[in-house]
N, C-alpha and C positions, 0 to 999 in steps of 0.2 A: 451099753456103750459099744459102739462099733469101732474096731481097731484096724479096719482095712482088710488086707488080704490075709492077715494072720489070725483073724477071729475064729472062723472054723478052719482047723488045719486041713489043708488041701494040697494038691500038687503045686500050686503057685507058692505056697508057704515053703515047701521044701526047696524049690528053685531059688526063692529069696535067700534062704539060709545058705545054699550053695554059693550064690553070688557074694554074699557078705563074707563067707569063709575065704573065697578067692581074694577078695579085696583085702582082708586081714592078712593073708599070706603075702601078698605083694607089699603091703605097708611094712610088715615085720622084716621082710627081706631087704627092703630099701633102707629101713632104719639101721639094720646091721651093716649095710654097705656104705652108709654115710661116714663111717669112720675112716674110709679110704681118703688118702690125701688128694686123689684125682677128682673128687667131687668138689665142685666150686662152691664158694660160700653163698652166692645168690641162689644156687639150686637148693641148698640146704634151707635157706630162708623161705623160698617159695614152697617147698615141701612142708615145712612146719606150718605155713599159713594155710595150706590146703587141709592139713590135719585139724587145725583149729576150726576151719569151716565145717568139717565133718561133725565136730562136736556141737556146733550151734544150729544145725539143721533141725527143723521141726519134726515132731513125731509123725505127723501126717506124711511127710516125705519118706521116712524110713519104712512106713507100713503101707504105703499106697502102691498103686500099680505103675509106677514110673520106671520100673526095671533098672533103677539106679543109674540111668543114663546121664543124669546131671552131675555125676561125680567121675566122669571119664578122665578128667584131668589128673585125678589122683593116680589112676592106673598109668597114664601116660608119663607123668613125672617120676613115678616109681620105676618104670622101665628105663627111662633115661638115666636115672641114678645108677641102676644096676648095670646098664651098658657102660657107663663111664667108669664104674668101679671095676669092671672086668670080671664080673662073677661068672663062673663056669656052670652054675646050676640053672641057667636060664631055660633050658629045655624042659625041666620039671615045671617051672612056672608057666611056660607057654602051653604045656599040656593041660595044666589046671584051668587056665583061662579058656583054652579051646574047648575042653570038655563042658565047662559051664555054659559057654556060648552055644554049643551044639544042643545041649539039653534044653536050654531056654528056647532056642529056635524050633525044635521039634514040638515042644509044648505049645508054642504060639501057633504053629501050623495045625495042630490037632484040635485045639480047644478054643481058638478065638477066630 
């Protein structure tokens, strides 16, 4: 059975884990920030809908070579929620996302 890029562990699998880790970090930070009164109800509903969407995506999507581009909206809405909530730890999240982007870009340039 072939499970996409995760079947033989390679550099792409480690980048995939890095990207999923950054996504998880953003989602957890946004969930913690949603308790703020400044986050509007329609933003909360939209974010919950995107989280449901993450749960129903096929296994082929998660283990394929899509670079998780199809779920950019989750990052975007998480950042919007964090900005509205006025969280001061956005620099750490920005560094995480930037590092993951740089690592993925270097890997793309070297091996594809």
